[in-house]
N, C-alpha and C positions, 0 to 999 in steps of 0.2 A: 122510600126509594133507597136503594142500596148505593153506598158510597164506592166510589172507584178507588182501588187500592194505589194506583199511581198518583192519584190526586192527593190522597191521604199522606202518602210518602212525601210528596212535594211540599204539603203544608208543614209537615214535621222538619223537613230539611230547611225551609224557609225560617221556621222558628229557631232552629238550631244556629243558623247563621246570625239572626238577630241577637240571640243570647250572647254569642261571641262578640259581636259588635258592641253590645252594651258592657260586657265585662271588660274588654279592652279599651273601649272609649273612656270609662271611669278610670282606668289605670293611666291612660294618656292625660286626662284632666288633672288628676291628682298628684302628678309627680313632675319634676323637673327632668332634664335629659339624663342626668347620671342615675337618678333614682328610677327612671324608666328603663335604662339599660339593664340595671341591676334586676328589676323585676322580670324582664324578658329572659335575662340569663337563668333566673331562678326557675322560671316556667320550662325553658328548654332543658334544664337539668332533670325536671320531672318527666320529660319525654324520653328517658332512657329506654322505656319499654319498646319504643319504635325501633331503636338501633338493634335490639335483640330479636326482634321479630323478623319474619320472612315475608313481610307485606310487600306488594308489588309497586312500591313508589319509593322515590329517591329520599330516604330519611335525612341524610346529610344536608341536601339542598333545602329541605324543609326547615331544619334547624338553623342553617345559615341566613335564609330569608327571614326568619323570625328575628334573628340578631340584628339583621341590616334593617328591620322595620323601626328599630328605636331611633335611628339617626333621621328619619323622615320629619321634615319641618311642620307639616299640618296634620291635624287629626284625621282629616279625610284620607290622605295618603297613607297615614299610619295604618288605618282600618282596612284599606284596600290591600295593603301588603300582608296584614295578618290574616284576613279572610283567604287570600290567595294561598298563603303558605298552609293554612290549616285545613283547606278544602278536602284533601285526602282523608284526614281524620274525621272530619264531619260526615263525609259520605260513609266511611267505615262505621261509625257510631249508628247511623240510621239504617244502612242496608245489612250490616252484620253485627247487631248489637251484642250477640253472644261473644263473639271473638274480641270486639272492643272491650267488653267487660273483663275477659279473661286477661287481656293484655294490660288493662288498667290495674286489676288486682296484683298482677305480677309486679308492676312498677311500684305499688305500695309496699309489697312484701320485701323487695330488695333494697 
């Protein structure tokens, strides 16, 4: 039986979301508020490549949303904010991995 490409893409998308939840969930668990804010700020600094791109989503809003997420009181709220903020990047990574890879490499080189 041949797999449906849309179903396959949805599986990959859900796995990517879960990966983000796990990574940022550990970040939330392992840090107090000040350390968490610092880690979020470091992460947003790494997203410079978004600001330099011509991607069709609000880059500034994404970064602001990530920074606001560090002030949420519960892990569940924190992860909801993180997933919402990063959804455009998750989609880009899944739907256009070559473009995402180029932008990611540019970020590393700059």
